[in-house]
N, C-alpha and C positions, 0 to 999 in steps of 0.2 A: 619462530614462536609467534609472531603476529598473526600469521595465517591460522595457526592452531587455535589462537585466542578468538579469531573471528568466527571459527567453526564452533568453538565452545559457546560463544555468545549467541550464535543462531540456535544451537541445541537448547541452551539456557532459556532463550525466549519462548520456545515451545513448551518446555517443561514448565516455566513459570505461568505461562498462558493456560495450559491444561490444569495445572494445580488451582489456579485461581478460579477458573470456571468450575472445577469440580467442587471446591469449597463453596462457592456461590450457590450452586444449584442442586448438587447431589447431597452434600452434607449440610445444607441449609445455614451456612455460616457466611452470610454476605460480606461482613466487615473484614474477616480474614481473607476471603477471596479477593476483595477490593485491595487490600494491603498487598497481597501477592502480585496482582496486576500493576500496582504503582511501583513495585520493585524493578520492573522491566527496564526503565530508563537507566537504572543503576549499571546495567550491563554495559550500555553505550559509554558511560562515564568511565568504568574500568578500562574499556578498550581505548578510549581516548587518552587516559593517564599512562597506560602501558606503552602506547604508541610514542607519546611524548618523551617518556623515559628512555625508550629505545634509541630515539634520536639524540637525546641528551648525552647518552652513554657512547656516542660516536659512530652508531650504525649509519651506514650510507642510505640515504632516502632511496626507496625502491618501490616496485609495484605493491608490495605487501602494505606499505604505508598509504598509498593511494587507494588500495582496496578497502583498508580500514575506514578512510575518509568517506568513501562512497557508501559503504555499509552504514555508517552513522547518519549520513545524509538521508539515505533511504528510510531509515528507521524514523527520523524526525518528520519526513514528508509524507510517508504512508503508514507509519506504525499505528497511529490512533485509529485511522479508518479500518485497518486490518483487525485490530482488537474489537472495535465496535461491531463489525460485521460478524466475527465469531461469537461475540457475546450474544448478539440477537439470535443467532442459530442455536446456541447452547440453551438460551432461555426457552426457545421454541421446543427443542427436542427434550430437555430435561425438566423443565418446570411448567410445561403446558401453556406457555405464552403464545400469542398469535404469531404465525409465520411471518418473518420480517419480509418487508416488500423488497423486491429485487430492483435493479436499476431500470429506468425506463427503457423500452426496447425500440421505440420508433420516434421518428420526427425530431423536432428541435429539442424536445425534453431529453432525448438521448444525447444530442450534441452538447447540451448544457451539463449533463452529468460527466461526459468525457472531458469537457473543459475543466470542470472542478477536479477530476482525478489528475489531469495534466498539471494543475496548479500545485499539487502535491510533489509531482516530479520536478517542477521548476524550484520549489522550496529545497528538495533534496539536492539539486545540482548547486543552488546557492550555498547551502550549508557545507557541502563537500568542498566547493571552491574556496570557501572562507577558511576552512580547517587546513586545506592544502596550502594556502597562501601564508597563514600563521606558521606552518611548518617551514615553508621557505624562508621566511624572515628569521625564523629561529635558527636555522642552520646557517643562513647568511653566507652561502657560498654557490654562486650560480653554476659552478662547474659540477656541483653534486646534486643540483635540484631539478635537472631536466626531466626526470621521470616523473616528478610530482606535477610539473607543468603539463605533462602529456595527460596525466589523470584528470586535470582540470578540463582539458579538451574533450575527454571521454565523457565526463559528466554533462557538458553542454551539448555534445553530439546526441546523447541519450534523450536529453530533454527536447532537443529539436526534432528528432525523430518521432518521439511521443506526440509533440505538439502538432506535427504534420498529420499524424493518424487521428488525433482529436479533432483537427480542423476538417478533416474529410467527412466526419459525421455532419458538420454544419453545411458544407458545400454540396454533398450529396446525401441528405437525410434518408434514412430507411423508411420506406413507407409500410404502414400496417397492412396486412393482407386484406383484400376485399372479402367481406363476410357474406356468405351465401344467404339468400333470403330464407326466412323460416319455412319449413315444409308445411303445406296447408293441412289444417286438421280435417278429420273426417266430416265434421259438422259444417266446416266451410265449403267442402266439396259438394255435400248434399244441398246446400243453399245455392251454389252455382248451377248445380243440375236443375233444381226447381225453377230458377230464374230463366233457364234456357227453354223450359217447357212452356 
């Protein structure tokens, strides 16, 4: 049931997001659109409550509970950035707003951007770890909570791998391609010819 609910929450996330953006930009109802976008955290609350009830009713903690914690953590760490990015593109496509600026592509500006994204992953891992720890305390039976501990490790391994990737942008910053000098104009070429004579 938990896995089904996670899938339903993911589908619900995209349905609410699409509806919110459609109301904001296509139907010109920004308040209704914003209200729909603000309903998205409710999906995570529902998932959290159902997961807690599942454990309370005697379900053995398993991978599905770990997956639910990671999903909630990811939403907390990266959900706002994802919605903001999609809102900017919807405003551009549907309401004639300027095209949103993409992330920097080169140098330390790109490294700083990647570091900020990694902070979202760090927050996601911390939230997932906290939820899993609360679940372990709630069950209060170390013989049954081993799978939840392993999901805590998964969260921090993912954060560590992402951190190494983000760090690589600072250690080996990508250089902007060298720009070719502008082609000389016909007037400039004539002036050079005249100077040679």
